[in-house]
C-alpha positions as CSV (number, residue, x, y, z in Angstrom):
1,M,-0.2,-0.1,-0.1
2,C,1.4,3.4,-1.1
3,R,1.8,5.6,2.0
4,N,1.3,8.8,-0.4
5,A,-2.1,7.6,-1.4
6,V,-3.8,6.9,1.8
7,D,-7.5,8.2,2.4
8,Y,-7.6,9.6,5.9
9,S,-11.1,11.0,5.9
10,L,-12.7,8.6,8.4
11,Y,-9.8,7.5,10.7
12,L,-10.8,5.1,13.6
13,V,-8.9,5.1,16.7
14,T,-9.7,1.9,18.9
15,D,-10.3,1.9,22.5
16,S,-10.4,-1.3,24.5
17,T,-11.3,0.1,27.9
18,H,-14.5,-1.2,29.4
19,A,-15.9,2.3,29.9
20,I,-16.0,2.7,26.0
21,L,-16.1,-0.8,24.8
22,G,-18.2,-2.5,27.3
23,D,-18.2,-6.4,27.1
24,R,-17.9,-6.4,23.1
25,D,-14.8,-7.6,21.2
26,V,-12.8,-4.9,19.9
27,V,-12.3,-6.8,16.6
28,D,-15.9,-7.3,16.2
29,V,-16.5,-3.4,16.5
30,V,-13.6,-2.7,14.2
31,E,-15.1,-5.0,11.6
32,D,-18.5,-3.5,11.7
33,A,-17.0,0.1,11.7
34,V,-14.8,-0.9,8.6
35,A,-18.0,-2.2,6.8
36,G,-19.7,1.2,7.7
37,G,-16.9,3.3,5.9
38,V,-13.9,3.8,8.1
39,T,-10.7,4.3,5.8
40,I,-8.1,3.9,8.1
41,V,-7.6,2.2,11.8
42,Q,-5.2,2.8,14.4
43,Y,-5.0,0.1,17.0
44,R,-4.5,1.7,20.4
45,D,-4.3,-0.3,23.6
46,K,-2.2,1.2,26.4
47,K,-2.8,-1.4,29.1
48,S,-2.5,-5.0,27.3
49,D,0.7,-7.3,27.5
50,T,2.6,-7.7,24.3
51,A,1.2,-11.1,23.5
52,T,-2.3,-9.8,23.7
53,L,-1.4,-6.8,21.7
54,V,0.0,-9.0,18.8
55,H,-2.9,-11.5,18.8
56,T,-5.6,-8.5,18.6
57,A,-3.7,-6.7,16.1
58,T,-3.3,-9.7,13.9
59,R,-7.0,-10.3,13.8
60,I,-7.7,-6.5,13.1
61,H,-5.2,-6.7,10.3
62,E,-7.0,-9.5,8.8
63,I,-10.0,-7.3,8.5
64,T,-8.2,-4.1,7.2
65,Q,-6.4,-6.2,4.6
66,R,-9.6,-7.7,3.3
67,H,-11.0,-4.2,2.8
68,R,-7.5,-2.8,1.7
69,I,-7.2,-0.1,4.3
70,P,-4.3,0.7,6.4
71,L,-3.7,-0.5,10.0
72,L,-1.4,1.5,12.2
73,I,-0.3,0.6,15.6
74,N,-0.1,3.1,18.4
75,D,3.4,3.6,19.7
76,R,4.3,0.1,19.6
77,V,6.8,-0.2,16.8
78,D,7.6,-3.9,17.9
79,V,4.0,-4.9,17.5
80,A,3.7,-3.2,14.1
81,L,6.9,-5.3,12.9
82,A,5.5,-8.5,14.3
83,I,2.3,-8.5,12.5
84,G,3.4,-6.6,9.4
85,A,1.2,-3.6,9.9
86,E,1.3,-0.6,7.4
87,G,2.7,1.8,10.1
88,V,2.6,3.3,13.4
89,H,1.2,6.5,15.2
90,L,3.6,8.2,17.7
91,G,2.9,10.7,20.4
92,Q,5.2,13.3,21.5
93,D,6.7,11.2,24.2
94,D,7.0,8.0,22.3
95,L,9.8,6.8,20.0
96,D,11.3,9.4,17.8
97,L,10.4,9.5,14.2
98,H,13.9,8.9,12.8
99,T,14.4,5.7,14.9
100,A,11.0,4.4,13.9
101,R,11.6,5.2,10.2
102,K,14.9,3.2,10.5
103,A,13.0,0.3,12.1
104,L,9.9,0.1,9.9
105,G,11.5,1.1,6.4
106,K,10.8,3.9,4.0
107,D,7.5,2.5,3.0
108,A,5.9,2.5,6.5
109,I,3.2,5.1,7.4
110,I,4.3,6.9,10.5
111,G,1.8,9.7,11.9
112,L,2.8,11.9,14.7
113,T,0.7,13.9,17.4
114,A,0.7,17.4,17.4
115,C,-0.9,19.8,20.1
116,S,0.6,23.1,18.8
117,V,1.9,25.1,15.9
118,E,5.5,24.4,17.0
119,E,5.1,20.7,17.2
120,A,3.0,20.5,13.9
121,C,5.6,22.4,12.0
122,E,8.5,20.4,13.4
123,A,6.9,17.1,12.6
124,A,5.9,18.1,9.2
125,Q,9.5,19.2,8.4
126,A,11.0,16.0,10.0
127,G,9.3,13.9,7.6
128,A,6.0,12.5,9.2
129,D,3.5,11.0,6.8
130,Y,0.4,12.6,8.5
131,L,-0.4,14.8,11.6
132,G,-3.0,14.0,14.2
133,I,-3.9,17.4,15.5
134,G,-5.4,17.9,18.7
135,T,-7.0,17.5,21.3
136,V,-9.9,19.5,19.9
137,F,-12.4,19.0,22.6
138,A,-12.4,17.5,26.2
139,T,-12.5,13.7,26.1
140,P,-12.5,10.9,28.5
141,T,-10.6,8.6,26.4
142,K,-7.3,10.3,26.5
143,E,-5.9,11.1,29.9
144,D,-2.7,12.7,29.1
145,T,-4.2,15.5,27.3
146,K,-1.7,18.3,27.1
147,S,-4.3,21.1,26.1
148,I,-7.6,21.7,24.4
149,I,-7.2,23.6,21.3
150,G,-10.9,23.9,20.1
151,T,-11.5,24.8,16.5
152,T,-9.8,27.9,16.7
153,G,-6.6,26.5,17.9
154,L,-6.8,23.8,15.1
155,R,-7.4,26.6,12.6
156,R,-4.2,28.2,13.7
157,V,-2.2,24.9,13.3
158,L,-3.6,24.7,9.8
159,T,-2.9,28.1,8.9
160,S,0.7,27.9,9.9
161,L,1.4,24.6,8.3
162,A,0.3,26.1,5.0
163,T,3.0,28.8,5.2
164,L,5.5,26.0,5.1
165,P,7.6,25.1,2.0
166,S,6.5,22.0,0.0
167,P,6.3,19.0,0.8
168,A,5.9,19.9,4.4
169,A,2.9,22.2,3.6
170,D,1.1,19.3,1.9
171,I,1.3,17.0,4.9
172,P,-2.1,14.9,5.4
173,K,-3.7,16.2,8.6
174,V,-6.5,14.9,10.6
175,C,-8.1,16.1,13.9
176,I,-8.6,14.3,17.1
177,G,-10.4,14.8,20.3
178,G,-14.2,14.7,21.0
179,I,-15.1,14.5,17.5
180,N,-18.8,13.1,16.9
181,A,-21.6,13.3,14.7
182,R,-22.9,16.4,16.5
183,N,-19.9,18.6,15.9
184,L,-17.8,16.9,12.9
185,Q,-19.4,19.3,10.1
186,R,-18.7,22.3,12.3
187,V,-15.1,21.1,13.0
188,L,-14.5,20.8,9.5
189,Y,-16.0,24.1,8.3
190,K,-14.7,26.2,11.1
191,S,-11.1,24.7,11.1
192,R,-10.5,25.9,7.4
193,P,-8.1,28.7,7.3
194,A,-9.6,32.3,6.2
195,H,-7.7,32.2,2.9
196,D,-8.8,28.6,2.1
197,N,-7.5,28.6,-1.8
198,H,-5.4,25.5,-1.6
199,A,-6.3,21.9,-0.6
200,T,-3.1,21.6,1.6
201,Q,-4.7,24.0,4.1
202,A,-7.7,21.9,4.8
203,L,-8.2,18.9,7.1
204,N,-7.8,15.5,5.3
205,G,-9.9,13.8,7.8
206,V,-11.2,13.4,11.2
207,A,-10.0,10.9,13.8
208,V,-12.8,9.3,16.1
209,V,-12.7,7.2,19.2
210,S,-16.0,6.7,21.1
211,A,-18.3,8.2,18.4
212,I,-17.8,4.6,16.7
213,M,-16.2,2.6,19.4
214,G,-18.7,3.5,22.1
215,A,-21.5,3.5,19.5
216,E,-24.5,0.8,20.0
217,Y,-24.3,0.2,16.3
218,P,-20.8,1.0,15.0
219,K,-21.6,0.2,11.3
220,E,-24.4,2.6,11.3
221,A,-22.3,5.3,13.3
222,A,-19.5,5.0,10.8
223,S,-21.9,5.4,7.8
224,Q,-23.4,8.5,9.2
225,L,-20.0,10.0,9.9
226,R,-19.1,9.1,6.3
227,R,-22.2,10.9,5.1
228,L,-21.5,14.0,7.2
229,I,-17.9,14.4,6.1
230,S,-19.1,14.6,2.4
231,T,-21.9,17.1,3.1
232,P,-21.8,20.7,4.0
233,P,-23.2,21.8,7.2
234,P,-26.9,23.0,7.2
235,F,-25.8,26.6,8.6
236,V,-23.7,27.1,5.5
237,H,-25.7,29.4,3.5
238,V,-25.2,30.1,-0.4
239,F,-24.5,33.9,-0.3
240,S,-25.1,35.9,-3.4
241,R,-21.7,36.3,-5.3
242,Q,-20.8,40.2,-5.5
243,P,-19.1,41.4,-8.3
244,S,-15.5,42.3,-7.8
245,P,-14.8,45.2,-7.0
246,P,-17.6,45.3,-4.2
247,P,-20.4,47.4,-5.2
248,D,-20.8,51.3,-3.9
249,P,-23.6,51.6,-1.3
250,E,-25.9,52.9,-4.1
251,V,-26.2,49.4,-5.3
252,L,-27.3,47.9,-1.9
253,L,-29.5,50.8,-0.6
254,P,-32.5,50.5,-2.8
255,K,-32.9,46.9,-1.5
256,I,-33.2,47.8,2.1
257,G,-36.9,49.2,2.1
258,P,-38.2,46.2,0.2
259,L,-36.3,43.9,2.7
260,W,-38.1,45.7,5.7
261,E,-41.1,45.4,4.0
262,K,-40.9,41.6,3.6
263,L,-40.0,41.7,7.3
264,A,-43.4,43.4,8.2
265,Q,-45.3,40.7,6.2
266,A,-43.4,37.7,7.5
267,K,-43.4,38.6,11.3
268,P,-40.0,36.7,11.9
269,L,-39.3,35.2,15.4
270,S,-36.4,36.6,17.2
271,H,-35.3,34.4,19.8
272,N,-33.2,36.3,22.3
273,M,-31.1,34.6,24.9
274,T,-30.2,37.9,26.4
275,N,-29.4,39.9,29.6
276,T,-32.2,40.5,32.0
277,V,-31.7,44.4,32.0
278,V,-32.8,45.0,28.4
279,Q,-35.3,42.0,27.7
280,N,-38.3,44.5,27.9
281,F,-36.8,47.2,25.6
282,A,-35.5,44.8,23.1
283,A,-38.8,43.0,22.9
284,N,-40.7,46.5,22.4
285,V,-38.2,47.2,19.7
286,A,-38.7,43.9,17.9
287,L,-42.7,44.7,17.9
288,A,-42.1,48.1,16.5
289,I,-40.3,47.0,13.6
290,G,-42.8,44.3,13.0
291,A,-41.0,41.0,14.2
292,S,-42.2,38.6,17.0
293,P,-39.7,38.6,20.0
294,I,-39.4,35.7,22.4
295,M,-37.3,36.2,25.5
296,S,-36.5,32.6,26.5
297,M,-33.4,31.4,28.4
298,N,-34.6,27.8,28.3
299,P,-32.4,25.8,26.1
300,A,-34.9,23.0,25.7
301,E,-37.0,25.3,23.8
302,A,-34.3,26.2,21.3
303,A,-34.7,22.9,19.0
304,D,-38.4,23.6,18.5
305,L,-38.1,27.4,17.8
306,A,-35.3,26.6,15.5
307,T,-37.7,24.8,13.2
308,I,-39.6,27.9,12.4
309,P,-38.5,28.8,9.1
310,T,-38.3,32.6,9.9
311,S,-36.5,32.2,13.2
312,A,-33.2,33.5,14.2
313,L,-31.3,33.4,17.6
314,V,-29.5,36.1,19.5
315,L,-27.0,35.1,22.2
316,N,-26.2,38.0,24.4
317,M,-23.3,37.6,26.9
318,G,-24.8,40.6,29.2
319,T,-25.7,38.3,32.2
320,L,-23.2,35.2,32.5
321,I,-24.6,33.6,35.6
322,G,-25.0,29.8,36.5
323,D,-25.6,27.6,33.5
324,T,-26.0,30.4,31.1
325,L,-23.0,29.5,28.9
326,S,-23.9,25.8,28.7
327,H,-27.6,26.7,27.9
328,Y,-26.2,28.9,25.0
329,K,-24.3,26.1,23.5
330,I,-27.2,23.8,23.5
331,A,-29.3,26.4,21.8
332,L,-26.5,27.4,19.3
333,S,-26.2,23.7,18.3
334,A,-29.8,23.6,17.7
335,Y,-30.0,26.5,15.5
336,N,-26.9,25.6,13.6
337,D,-28.3,22.1,13.1
338,A,-31.7,23.4,11.8
339,G,-29.6,25.9,9.4
340,R,-31.1,29.0,11.0
341,P,-29.2,32.4,11.4
342,T,-27.3,32.9,14.7
343,L,-25.8,36.3,16.2
344,L,-23.4,36.7,19.0
345,D,-23.3,40.0,20.9
346,P,-20.2,39.6,23.3
347,V,-21.3,42.3,25.7
348,G,-18.4,43.2,27.8
349,A,-16.2,40.7,26.3
350,G,-12.9,42.2,27.5
351,A,-14.1,43.2,31.0
352,T,-13.1,39.9,32.9
353,A,-11.4,36.6,32.4
354,V,-14.7,34.9,32.9
355,R,-16.0,36.9,29.6
356,R,-13.0,36.3,27.8
357,Q,-13.2,32.6,28.3
358,A,-16.9,32.7,27.5
359,V,-16.1,34.1,24.1
360,R,-13.5,31.2,23.4
361,E,-16.1,28.5,24.4
362,L,-18.8,30.1,22.2
363,L,-16.6,30.4,19.2
364,D,-15.8,26.8,19.5
365,A,-19.3,25.7,20.2
366,G,-20.8,26.8,16.8
367,H,-21.0,29.0,13.9
368,F,-22.4,32.5,14.1
369,D,-23.7,34.2,11.0
370,V,-23.1,37.8,12.6
371,I,-21.0,39.0,15.4
372,K,-21.5,42.6,16.5
373,G,-19.9,44.6,19.2
374,N,-18.1,47.7,20.0
375,E,-14.4,47.9,19.3
376,A,-13.4,46.5,22.5
377,E,-15.7,43.6,22.2
378,I,-14.7,42.9,18.7
379,R,-11.0,43.1,19.3
380,T,-11.6,40.6,22.3
381,V,-13.4,38.3,19.9
382,S,-10.4,38.5,17.4
383,A,-8.0,37.7,20.1
384,Q,-9.9,35.1,22.0
385,G,-10.7,33.3,18.8
386,A,-7.1,33.1,17.5
387,G,-6.3,29.8,19.1
388,N,-4.1,30.8,22.2
389,H,-2.4,33.3,19.8
390,T,-2.3,37.1,19.9
391,T,-0.9,39.5,17.4
392,S,0.6,42.9,18.0
393,M,-2.5,44.5,17.1
394,E,-4.5,42.1,19.5
395,S,-2.5,41.9,22.6
396,K,-4.7,40.5,25.5
397,D,-3.2,42.9,27.8
398,E,-4.4,45.8,25.7
399,I,-8.2,44.7,25.6
400,K,-9.6,45.8,28.9
401,Q,-13.1,47.2,29.3
402,H,-14.5,49.1,31.9
403,G,-17.9,47.1,32.2
404,V,-19.7,47.0,29.1
405,D,-19.2,50.4,28.2
406,S,-18.1,50.9,24.6
407,G,-15.2,53.5,25.5
408,S,-13.3,55.5,23.0
409,R,-11.8,54.0,19.6
410,A,-8.4,52.9,20.1
411,L,-7.9,51.9,16.4
412,D,-7.5,54.3,13.7
413,A,-10.0,53.7,10.6
414,G,-7.8,51.9,8.5
415,S,-6.8,49.4,11.4
416,A,-10.3,49.1,12.5
417,A,-11.4,48.1,8.7
418,Q,-8.7,45.8,8.5
419,L,-9.6,44.1,11.8
420,V,-13.3,43.7,11.0
421,K,-12.5,42.3,7.4
422,A,-9.9,39.8,8.8
423,L,-12.1,38.6,11.5
424,A,-15.1,38.2,9.0
425,L,-12.8,36.2,6.6
426,R,-11.8,33.9,9.7
427,E,-15.1,33.5,11.0
428,R,-17.0,33.3,7.8
429,S,-19.4,35.7,9.4
430,V,-20.6,39.3,9.1
431,I,-18.7,41.4,11.4
432,L,-20.4,44.7,12.9
433,M,-18.2,47.1,14.9
434,T,-20.5,49.7,16.3
435,G,-19.4,53.1,17.3
436,E,-19.5,56.8,16.4
437,T,-18.5,55.4,12.9
438,D,-19.9,51.7,12.3
439,L,-18.0,49.3,10.4
440,I,-19.6,46.2,8.4
441,S,-17.8,43.6,6.7
442,D,-18.3,40.2,5.3
443,G,-14.7,39.7,4.4
444,T,-15.3,40.8,0.6
445,R,-17.5,43.9,1.1
446,T,-16.5,46.6,4.1
447,Y,-18.8,49.5,4.5
448,T,-18.7,52.4,7.0
449,V,-22.1,53.8,8.4
450,K,-22.1,57.3,10.2
451,H,-25.8,57.4,11.1
452,G,-27.5,57.3,14.6
453,H,-27.6,59.6,17.6
454,E,-25.6,60.1,20.8
455,Y,-28.7,59.4,22.7
456,L,-28.4,55.7,21.7
457,G,-25.2,55.7,24.1
458,S,-27.2,57.2,26.9
459,I,-29.7,54.6,27.4
460,T,-29.6,51.1,28.7
461,G,-29.7,48.2,26.1
462,S,-29.6,50.2,22.8
463,G,-26.8,48.0,21.6
464,C,-28.4,44.9,22.8
465,A,-31.8,45.6,21.0
466,L,-29.9,46.3,17.8
467,G,-28.9,42.8,17.9
468,T,-32.7,41.9,18.3
469,V,-33.3,44.0,15.1
470,I,-30.4,42.3,13.1
471,S,-31.7,39.0,14.0
472,S,-35.0,39.8,12.8
473,F,-33.7,40.9,9.3
474,L,-31.6,37.9,9.2
475,A,-34.6,35.6,9.8
476,I,-36.3,37.0,6.6
477,D,-33.2,37.2,4.4
478,G,-33.2,34.6,1.7
479,I,-37.0,34.0,1.7
480,E,-39.8,35.0,-0.6
481,S,-42.9,36.7,0.6
482,Q,-46.3,37.4,-1.3
483,G,-46.6,40.6,-3.1
484,I,-43.0,41.8,-2.2
485,R,-41.4,43.2,-5.1
486,N,-37.7,42.2,-4.4
487,E,-36.1,38.8,-4.9
488,P,-34.5,36.6,-2.0
489,T,-30.7,37.3,-1.9
490,G,-29.5,35.2,0.8
491,D,-27.0,38.1,1.5
492,R,-26.3,38.3,5.3
493,L,-24.4,41.6,4.9
494,L,-27.4,43.3,3.4
495,A,-29.9,42.2,6.1
496,V,-27.2,43.5,8.6
497,L,-26.9,46.7,6.9
498,A,-30.6,47.1,6.7
499,A,-31.3,46.6,10.1
500,L,-28.5,49.1,11.2
501,L,-29.9,51.8,8.9
502,A,-33.4,51.3,10.1
503,Y,-32.2,51.2,13.7
504,E,-30.0,54.4,13.3
505,L,-32.2,56.3,11.0
506,A,-35.1,55.9,13.5
507,A,-33.0,57.2,16.2
508,E,-32.2,60.4,14.3
509,K,-35.9,60.7,13.7
510,A,-36.6,60.4,17.5
511,A,-33.8,62.5,18.7
512,A,-35.2,65.5,16.6
513,K,-38.4,65.3,18.8
514,A,-37.0,64.3,22.0
515,G,-35.6,66.7,24.9
516,G,-33.2,64.1,26.3
517,P,-32.7,60.5,26.9
518,G,-35.8,59.9,28.9
519,S,-38.1,61.1,26.2
520,F,-35.9,59.6,23.5
521,I,-36.9,56.0,24.5
522,P,-40.7,56.2,23.6
523,A,-39.8,58.5,20.5
524,F,-37.5,55.9,19.3
525,L,-40.2,53.2,19.5
526,D,-42.7,55.4,17.7
527,A,-40.1,56.2,14.8
528,L,-39.6,52.6,14.4
529,Y,-43.1,51.9,14.3
530,A,-44.1,54.8,11.9
531,M,-41.0,53.9,9.5
532,R,-42.4,50.2,9.4
533,Q,-45.8,51.5,8.4
534,D,-44.2,53.7,5.7
535,V,-42.3,50.8,4.3
536,S,-45.2,48.5,4.4
537,G,-46.9,50.9,2.2
538,G,-44.1,51.1,-0.3
539,K,-42.7,54.3,1.0
540,Y,-39.0,53.5,0.8
541,E,-38.0,57.2,0.6
542,V,-38.2,57.2,4.5
543,L,-35.0,55.1,4.3
544,N,-32.7,57.7,2.7
545,P,-29.1,57.1,4.2
546,S,-26.6,59.5,3.0
547,K,-23.5,58.5,5.4
548,V,-22.8,55.0,4.0
549,E,-19.4,54.3,2.2
550,L,-17.4,51.7,0.8
551,V,-14.1,51.0,2.4
552,R,-11.7,50.8,-0.6
553,E,-8.7,48.6,-0.7
554,T,-5.4,50.8,-0.7
555,P,-3.1,49.9,-3.5
């Protein structure tokens, strides 16, 4: 078997412990798994004696040879030699690569575990045949885990490997650690580097243990994983392809009025898992624009709500208490599984270590169509999602918030635009950085918006309620409504831009009538309602923004 033509797509690592295997025979489980579509097997048993290892490995090898897939032995070069296995997998504390190659010969497959960029790059350049990168998620099957890297850490390793010269950059790569049917597609999707223009930058497969070894029906479990590997996750939407260079605002702005009219007809559901301070205000804002809000922190409701074809989820980090974070993860998974839009509002993300950790966990837990926040929050998301890595621009020591207040801008206009674009590319999300000048980007198109009013910064929850409005526009983006003149676009950036302008233009109208922040709130709700009535009647001219500009690339 040629070691350069191995299919790593579904890589099974065995586990013989009773906690995972139970009373079943590991050989029987492997046979079922291979019949279900496993493409390569690693026999791992850290506790049995050599005679048992050789006997079991021989039986497994008969199965893999019959199906013409490789069998690798974990750590034990002597066992691999004894049974004629195709190769070995070595950990960082096992036999070194050079010695193993000398013992097994040039045709043997030798893989190495890598938990960091440094380990991965060193192994690739040393001549390993493939890398097992992880641990991605916490798992009970491996007790000597050095660190949990998450999808962001995994992506960082892949990005770094892609910068190496060939053939090191082309080394096959699988990830391992807590991979199962619920997270496999998300891991494959989120681990791809931002500039995924070369196959060498993507994962070649996933390594699974308990998802198959602990399954009641290993064959069916393997078949399901193979199907998931070959299909895109449900939350990946087909965005309308925009011309290059990106269009000036005049191309997008005429679409905003019809989009709001469609919202008013569809009455989308905005599911808010938000902080307790703003629930009432955000719900009133949703009603004013024509949406239907639900303020439910119960994760058990998420799966049902996500089945509504015009629903969207807002995860707001304003109140992180008790089981809030775990509840958010459950809801995020439900909406991702249903392919419905999600928005992250990382309120006060840079204020405390608890909030920074929450950002890391949420980014690893699922996909967000939109991430919105002030500059400090967006910079924190950029830094915490970088996989234990910071750049000169995003030093963790620099990103400190005083509570949840936005504070003044620290970045110049060019650096801020560069940040939102890079983050949009990395997360494959629309990024909205709010401030005196708002920045919005999907990684291809970046715009500035200079609308709104200072009163928005003087009332509690204005930023949180904006998340509710954005989710409402996201919920109806890409659907058709009876009698609406525009066609569905599937354009998330347009939906966010429409929501932002509706919100900020209404604020300007309300501020003209208000005497201060106290009277601004009811005037703002009235302005949103009046504008909704106007656009529902086809009076799109009430949405006449003049301060939206395309951020052009500097030569």
